[in-house]
Residue, then its C-alpha position, 0 to 999 in steps of 0.5 A: x500500500x502506498x502512502x498518502x504522500x506517494x498518492x499525492x505525488x502520483x496524482x500531481x504527475x498524472x495531472x502534469x501528463x494530462x496538461x501536456x496532452x491537452x496542450x498538445x491536442x489544442x489547435x495552434x490558435x488556442x494554445x496561447x489562450x489558456x494558461x496552465x492554471x486555466x487548463x487545470x481549473x477546467x480539468x477539475x471542473x470537468x471531473x466535477x461536472x461528471x460527478x454532479x451530472x451522474x454520468x459516472x453512475x451510468x449502468x451502461x457499457x458506453x455512455x454518450x457524452x455531449x461535449x458541447x453540453x459539458x463545455x457550456x456547463x463548465x464555462x458557466x461554472x467558471x463564470x460563477x467561480x470568477x475563474x474566467x470568461x471562457x468561450x464554450x466553443x474553445x473549451x470544447x477542445x479542452x473537453x475533447x482532449x480530456x476525454x481522449x486522455x482518459x480513454x487512453x489511460x484506462 
């Protein structure tokens, strides 16, 4: 069994890999529009959305996720959290890259 500190270190490393993956997937014109902190916030907001929406509790083998709906929800949450005024049409690229990363690392 790993220690709590080791788990935190592994989570941080996983987050860094995901950040790099998302940055690599973004269209060139969007790479400079999102800071690392923006992307980390969006990564957390995506996870929160999946938990709050009940998507993770689906009983089917495959779950249909509307990427635009996720992007719309997390951009609205970012406004409420005063984390930024993101364009949902741009955030959808982050949502798609996040999903691709998760699928590759199952």
